N, C-alpha and C positions, 0 to 999 in steps of 0.2 A: 551475493545477492544481498541487497539492504532495503530494509522497508522502515519507514518513518510512520509510526502508528501514531494517530491522535483521536483520543475519545471525543465524539462530538454528539451535540444534541440534534444537528442537523448539517448536512454538506451537500454542495452540488458543483458539477463542473459543466463549463459551457464552452462551445466552439463555434465561432462564426454567428453569434447571437442565439445558438439554440443549445437547450439542455441536453447533454449527452448522459449524465448520470446525476441522479439526487436520491438521499437517503434520509431518513428522520434518524433517531438515535441510533449510534453505533460507531463503527471505526472509518475515518477517513485515512488512507493509506498513499504514501508516496511510495513506489516502488522503482528500485533501479538494479541494474545488472552489469556485473564485472566481467572482464574478459573470459573468465574461467567458469562461469556458471552455466549450469545445465539443468534438465528437467529433475535431476536429483535434490538440487537447492531448492527448487520451487515445490517438490512434494514435501521437502522438509518443513519449510515456511510457511506453506498453506495450511498444514496440519496444526503448526505450532500458533499461527495467527487466530485460527477460529476458536483454539482453546485457551487463549491469552485472557487469565482472569483478572481484568482491571476495572470490572463493574463492581458497585457496592452490593453485598448482601444486607439481611435485614439489621445486621449490627454494624452497618457502615464501613465493613473491611471491604478491601478488594478482593472479590473472591468468586465473582461469576463472569462468564466468558459470552461471545456471541452465540454459541451453543445453548447455554444455559438459559439466556435472555430473549432469544429470538431477534436480536437487534440486527442492523444491516451492515453492509460493507460497501465502501465506495473506494476503487483502486485507481489510482493516478500514476501513468508512467512518468518516470522521472529521472532521465539518463544524468543530470547534474549531480547525483547523489555519489557520483564516481569522480566528481572533480578533483584534479590535483591543483592545489593552492600553493605550491613551494614559491612559484612567482606571483606578480600582482594580477596576471591575466591567467584564468583558469585553464587547465589542460584536460581534455576528456580521453586520453589515451587508455586509461584504466576501465572505461565503459565499455560495454559488449557492443559489437557493430549494430547498427540499426536492423539491417534485415533479420538477424539472429535474435535480437532483442524483442523485435515485435512478436516473433513466434512464440519466444518464451514468456512474454506478457500474456498473451492470448491463451497459453497452455495454463499459467498461473491463475487466470480469470476462471478457465474451466474447472480447475481443482477447487477452488474457493466456492464455487456455484455449486458444487456437490454437497455442500454442509450448510451454506447459508444465503440468503438472498444478497447479490452482489451486482451493483452498477460499475461503470468504468469510464474513465475518459478515453481519449482518441488517442494512440500512439503516433508520436510526430507531430501534432498539431499544437498549435498555439492555444493555451487553455486558460480559462479564468475560472479560478477555484475559489468557492466560497465555503465558509464553515463557522460554526458557532462551537469552538472549542469548550469541552466540558471538564472543570477541574483548575487549571487544564493540567490535562494528563497526556503526556508526550513520551513513547517508547520507541527505542531503536533495536531492532531484531536484524541480526546478521547471521549467514551461514556461508561457509567456504570450507572446501574440503582440501585445500592447499596446506 
């Protein structure tokens, strides 16, 4: 499982001209699943994500999390995070199949919603994602039990 976490001042995702998710300050996260991913990885990374301390404290040190600040989360499903680029045309054989990935994305969203306000994109849809990156700060989180 891979997460690309971007610290944002605001972010939104739009499908067919309609906003499906929008947040103010917080994280916009691209979420990808590999062929071996299960709820175990989703549990681990949802916990890690909400506790990730990349917001500044009073001394301008990255020391505060979503839980500490009350900031929001926008999750965007992104199967291309597991693209193999060995050749010039990407291959997605390492991405989890759409049916299982959709269920795992929904599970991950619900796990995050247990802790923070969470909005999301639409699995399998063409999405227009807008964000104002803060910093910029971008962190890659991964978890695999292989």
